[in-house]
C-alpha positions in Angstrom: 3.2 39.6 -42.5 -0.1 41.0 -41.2 0.1 44.2 -39.2 -2.2 43.9 -36.2 -3.8 47.3 -36.8 -4.7 46.5 -40.5 -7.3 43.8 -39.8 -10.3 43.2 -37.5 -9.5 40.3 -35.2 -12.3 37.8 -34.6 -11.9 35.3 -31.8 -14.1 32.2 -31.3 -13.9 28.8 -29.7 -15.9 25.6 -29.8 -17.7 24.8 -26.6 -18.1 21.0 -26.7 -16.0 19.3 -24.1 -13.7 17.4 -26.4 -12.4 20.4 -28.3 -8.8 21.4 -28.0 -9.1 25.0 -26.9 -11.5 26.7 -24.6 -12.4 30.4 -25.0 -9.9 31.3 -22.3 -7.1 29.5 -24.1 -8.0 31.2 -27.3 -7.8 34.5 -25.6 -4.5 33.7 -24.0 -3.0 32.6 -27.3 -4.2 35.9 -28.8 -2.6 37.9 -26.1 0.6 35.9 -26.3 1.2 35.7 -30.0 -0.3 38.9 -31.3 1.1 42.4 -30.7 -2.2 43.4 -29.1 -0.9 46.9 -28.4 -1.6 47.6 -32.0 -5.0 45.9 -32.3 -7.6 48.4 -33.6 -10.7 46.2 -34.0 -11.8 43.1 -32.1 -14.8 40.8 -32.3 -15.6 38.1 -29.8 -17.8 35.3 -31.2 -19.0 31.7 -30.5 -17.7 30.2 -27.3 -17.3 33.5 -25.4 -21.0 33.8 -24.8 -22.2 30.5 -23.3 -22.4 29.1 -19.7 -19.4 27.9 -17.9 -20.5 24.3 -18.0 -20.1 24.5 -21.8 -16.6 25.9 -21.5 -17.7 29.4 -22.5 -16.8 32.5 -20.6 -20.2 34.2 -20.4 -20.9 38.0 -20.4 -19.6 38.7 -16.9 -16.4 36.8 -17.7 -16.0 38.6 -21.0 -16.3 41.9 -19.2 -13.7 40.9 -16.6 -11.4 39.5 -19.3 -11.5 42.7 -21.4 -11.2 45.0 -18.4 -8.3 43.1 -17.0 -6.4 43.4 -20.2 -7.4 47.0 -21.1 -3.8 48.2 -20.5 -2.6 45.7 -23.1 -5.1 47.1 -25.7 -4.4 50.8 -25.7 -5.3 51.3 -29.4 -8.6 49.4 -29.4 -11.2 51.5 -31.1 -13.9 49.0 -32.3 -15.4 46.2 -30.3 -18.1 43.7 -31.2 -19.5 41.5 -28.5 -21.1 38.2 -29.4 -20.5 38.1 -33.1 -22.2 34.7 -33.3 -23.7 33.4 -36.5 -27.4 32.3 -36.4 -26.4 28.8 -37.6 -24.6 28.4 -34.3 -26.9 30.3 -31.9 -30.1 32.1 -32.4 -30.2 35.7 -31.4 -32.5 35.0 -28.4 -30.1 32.5 -27.0 -27.3 35.0 -26.5 -27.0 36.3 -23.0 -25.4 39.7 -22.3 -24.5 41.5 -19.1 -23.5 45.0 -18.0 -21.5 46.6 -20.8 -20.7 49.8 -18.9 -17.6 48.4 -17.2 -16.2 47.6 -20.6 -16.8 51.1 -21.8 -15.2 52.5 -18.7 -12.2 50.3 -19.2 -11.7 51.6 -22.8 -12.1 55.4 -22.8 -10.8 55.7 -26.3 -13.2 53.2 -27.8 -15.1 54.7 -30.7 -17.4 51.9 -31.9 -19.3 49.2 -29.9 -21.6 46.5 -31.2 -23.5 44.3 -28.9 -25.5 41.3 -30.0 -28.0 39.6 -27.7 -29.9 40.6 -24.6 -31.6 38.4 -22.0 -31.1 34.9 -23.2 -33.7 32.2 -23.0 -33.4 31.6 -19.2 -34.1 35.2 -18.4 -36.9 35.4 -20.9 -38.5 32.3 -19.3 -37.9 33.8 -15.8 -35.4 31.0 -15.0 -32.6 33.3 -14.0 -29.7 34.0 -16.3 -28.1 37.4 -17.1 -29.4 40.2 -19.2 -28.1 43.2 -21.1 -27.6 46.2 -18.8 -26.3 49.7 -19.1 -25.5 51.6 -16.0 -25.2 55.4 -16.5 -21.7 56.6 -17.4 -20.0 59.3 -19.4 -17.9 58.3 -22.4 -16.4 60.9 -24.6 -14.9 58.6 -27.2 -17.9 56.6 -28.3 -19.2 57.5 -31.8 -21.0 54.4 -32.9 -23.3 52.1 -30.9 -25.3 49.2 -32.1 -27.5 47.1 -29.8 -28.8 44.1 -31.8 -31.3 41.8 -30.0 -34.6 40.1 -30.5 -36.3 41.7 -27.5 -35.2 45.0 -26.0 -35.8 45.4 -22.3 -37.2 48.7 -21.1 -34.5 48.9 -18.5 -31.7 48.9 -21.1 -33.1 52.0 -22.8 -33.6 53.7 -19.4 -29.9 53.1 -18.6 -28.8 54.1 -22.1 -30.5 57.4 -22.2 -29.1 58.4 -18.8 -25.6 57.9 -20.2 -23.6 60.9 -21.5 -22.2 60.1 -24.9 -21.4 63.7 -26.2 -19.8 62.5 -29.5 -22.1 59.6 -30.4 -23.2 60.2 -34.0 -24.5 56.7 -35.0 -27.0 54.7 -33.0 -28.9 51.5 -34.0 -31.4 49.9 -31.7 -33.0 46.6 -32.5 -36.3 46.6 -30.5 -37.3 43.0 -31.2 -40.4 41.0 -30.4 -42.5 41.0 -27.2 -42.5 37.2 -27.4 -38.7 37.2 -27.0 -38.5 39.7 -24.2 -39.2 43.1 -25.6 -40.7 45.3 -22.9 -39.6 48.6 -24.4 -42.1 50.6 -26.5 -42.0 53.9 -28.4 -42.8 55.7 -25.1 -39.4 54.6 -23.7 -37.7 56.2 -26.7 -38.8 59.7 -25.8 -35.4 61.0 -24.5 -34.0 60.0 -27.9 -36.8 61.2 -30.0 -37.1 64.6 -28.3 -33.4 65.3 -29.0 -32.2 65.6 -25.4 -30.1 62.4 -25.6 -26.9 62.4 -27.6 -26.5 65.9 -29.1 -24.2 64.8 -31.8 -26.4 62.1 -33.3 -26.6 62.1 -37.1 -27.9 58.6 -37.7 -30.7 56.9 -35.8 -31.9 53.4 -36.5 -34.9 52.0 -34.6 -35.1 48.7 -36.2 -36.4 45.1 -36.1 -39.5 45.9 -34.2 -42.8 44.1 -34.0 -44.4 47.5 -33.4 -42.7 49.3 -36.3 -45.8 51.2 -37.3 -46.1 52.7 -33.8 -42.4 53.6 -33.9 -42.8 55.2 -37.3 -45.6 57.3 -36.0 -43.6 58.5 -33.0 -40.6 59.3 -35.2 -42.7 61.3 -37.7 -43.3 64.0 -35.1 -40.0 63.8 -33.2 -37.6 66.7 -32.8 -34.5 64.7 -33.4 -35.2 63.9 -37.1 -34.4 67.5 -38.2 -30.7 67.1 -37.3 -30.3 63.6 -38.8 -28.5 62.7 -42.0 -29.9 59.1 -42.2 -32.8 57.3 -40.6 -33.4 53.5 -40.3 -36.8 52.0 -39.6 -36.3 48.7 -41.3 -35.9 45.0 -40.4 -39.3 45.1 -38.7 -43.0 44.7 -39.8 -43.6 48.2 -41.2 -46.8 48.5 -43.1 -48.6 51.2 -45.1 -49.9 52.6 -41.9 -46.4 53.4 -40.6 -45.3 54.7 -44.0 -48.3 57.0 -44.2 -47.3 58.4 -40.8 -43.9 59.2 -42.2 -45.3 60.9 -45.3 -47.8 62.9 -43.2 -45.3 64.0 -40.6 -42.4 66.4 -40.6 -40.3 66.8 -43.8 -37.8 64.1 -44.5 -36.3 65.7 -47.6 -33.1 66.8 -45.8 -32.1 63.2 -45.2 -29.3 61.5 -47.2 -30.9 58.1 -46.7 -33.9 56.4 -45.2 -33.6 52.7 -44.8 -36.9 50.7 -44.6 -35.7 47.3 -45.9 -37.6 44.3 -44.8 -41.1 45.7 -44.8 -44.7 44.9 -45.7 -45.5 47.9 -47.9 -47.8 47.8 -50.8 -46.5 48.6 -54.3 -48.5 51.9 -54.3 -47.0 53.0 -51.0 -43.5 52.2 -52.2 -44.1 54.4 -55.2 -45.4 57.2 -53.0 -42.3 57.1 -50.8 -40.0 57.2 -53.7 -41.9 60.0 -55.4 -42.0 62.1 -52.2 -38.3 61.7 -51.3 -36.1 60.7 -54.3 -36.5 64.0 -56.2 -34.8 65.7 -53.2 -31.8 63.4 -53.4 -32.9 61.0 -50.6 -31.8 57.4 -51.1 -34.9 55.2 -50.2 -34.0 51.6 -49.4 -37.1 49.5 -49.9 -35.3 46.1 -50.4 -36.6 42.8 -49.0 -40.3 43.4 -49.4 -42.2 40.8 -47.5 -45.7 39.4 -47.8 -48.0 37.8 -45.3 -48.3 34.0 -45.5 -51.9 33.0 -45.4 -50.9 29.8 -43.6 -49.1 31.9 -40.9 -51.0 35.1 -40.4 -49.2 38.1 -39.1 -46.2 40.2 -40.0 -42.8 39.0 -38.8 -39.6 40.8 -38.1 -36.2 40.1 -39.4 -34.6 38.7 -36.2 -36.4 37.6 -33.0 -35.6 34.0 -32.1 
């Protein structure tokens, strides 16, 4: 028999009308048949993040569902919202809402992953909900990942006004302007100058169509000196951004720098390795990309 705290529970539901179970029914079965008081990790996937007319719950409904059952989940420590495979829904299709009520409902939560942001309706100015963070204090949170194809400026503004004194791992997917990104490296200043999140040891600013600009900003940022690992991958990093990193403050204290999915030349890859690996820094340069002459431009890992 599986003990509820020994696995990560993943819930999903089909959303076509003739399916047997709706997302609400899947949730009710989970609450009824599993000893949820022992559940440590929970992931909500397909079916929980679609409009009501497709039998999904939607971001506001998910927040109400989780908050309403928080007393039944006293040991929940890890939560992943919208764990939806690309084959079922593109990243840009996934709508999110205000995640602060969920954090408030689970003060002992340690890890939160959130996939999606505005959704197509919001991107096209046709309404719809969008990712939002209202300022709160949460002493338990240690790991936060925001994965989306277009980071709204307002999300970063709300995030950096939160108090997360024990947050040590942060990944931000910035995304593409075409899919709703309004945030730039300027909006990252509270993070880069070290005033936000005093316990931070890993910082990932990833999946950006302006990865060179971000690399330049990071190269002179105060926060880097206290990091153990740095992620600037999944975007369209070129030799220009890598040169900024090599020309900026020392990076030899890092345990790892992750630049996977990049557009670096072979010579620049060698320069990075020669500059950092002798000091014991693990340099991830996997997934090297090249520009397609038929489709000019450098693309990021996930936008649509």
